[in-house]
N, C-alpha and C positions, 0 to 999 in steps of 0.2 A: 499385275493385271490378271484376274482369274480367267481360266479357260473353261469353256463349256465342254460337256462330254463329247459332243460331235467334233469339236476342234481337237480334242485330245486323240480321238480315233484317227483323225487325218493328219496328226502331227507326225512328221518324219524325223526321227532322231538319227543323225549321221553317226556312223561308227568309224572309228579309226583303229589303228593298231592298239591293242590292249583296252578296248572298251569304247566308251563315248568320247566325244570330242573333249579335249582338254579344257576348253573355255566353259563347258557346262559344269565340270568339276570345280573349276576356279570360282564360278558364280555361286555354286552351292557352298563352298568353303567361305566365301565372302559373306554370304547371307548368314551362315552360322556364326561367324565371328561378330557380325553386326548385332545379331540377336543376343549373344553373350555379353557384348559391350553394353547394349541397352539394358539388359537385366542387371548388370553390375552398376550402371549409372543410377538406375531406379533404386537399388538397394542402398547405394551411397546417399542418395537424396533422402530416403526414409530415415537413415541413421542420423543425418545432419539435422533433419526436422525434429527428431526425437531429442537430440542433444540441445537444440535451441529451445524446445518446449520445457525441458528440464531446467535450463538456465532461467527461463522466464518464471517458472514456478519458484525456484530458489530466491530470485530477486523479489518476487511478490511476498514470499514468506518473510524475508529479511525486512522488507518495508513494513509489513504488518507488525513485526516484533518492535521495530523502531517507533511506530506510531503508538503502540501499546505502552512502551516505556515512557514516551513523551506525555501521554495521557495520565499515567500514574504519577509522574513528576509534577504535572500541572495540578492534579488533585491534591497532592501533598502540599504544594505551595499554597493553594487556596485554603486548605485546612489550617495551615500555620497562620495565614493571614486572618482567618476567621477567629482563631484562638486569641491572637493578638488584639483584635478589635473587641472581642468579648471581654478580655481582661481590662482593656482601657475603659470600656463602658461600665464594668463592675466597679472599677476604681472611682470613676466619676460619680456613679450612683452612691457609693459609700461615702464619698466626700460630701455630696449634697445631703445625704441622710444624717451625717454627724453634726451639721451646723444647725443652729436654731432656725426655725422657720419664720417667715415674715408674718404669719398669722399670730405669733406670740408677741409681736411688737418689738423684737430685739434685732433690728437690722443693723449689722456692724457697718461702720464707716470704712470706706476703702483706705483711708489714710491712717487708720488706727485710732482716730479721735472718737469722742462720744457722739451719739446720734444727734442729729440737728435739733435745736431747741424747738419745742412745740410738739415734737413727736412723742416725747415722754408723757405729755398730757394725754395724747390720744391713746397711747398704749395702756395707761393706767386705769 
């Protein structure tokens, strides 16, 4: 509790042998040790907060690297799948392109026999 200047002027400090009363010195010592303890606790809290923030940054960085690796792996998987589909489509197109077309009138029978009778007349 702060004292006003008037109160300080009227404050009477009792003296004992070898200076002020012992309780005034003990109170001052207690206040000093409390202040030192508070400063130490504040420093410890700052250090703990810094360590925790460093840990959070490291975890976020590791998570970012993991996500990047997963994205690259997914991209490679999709590219491989795209190549496979493209190869299959090209093979299908090549197969369709090698056979005679229906407009030429040579539609092969599925069982390997000759075309149905009457179709030869239409084709000719």
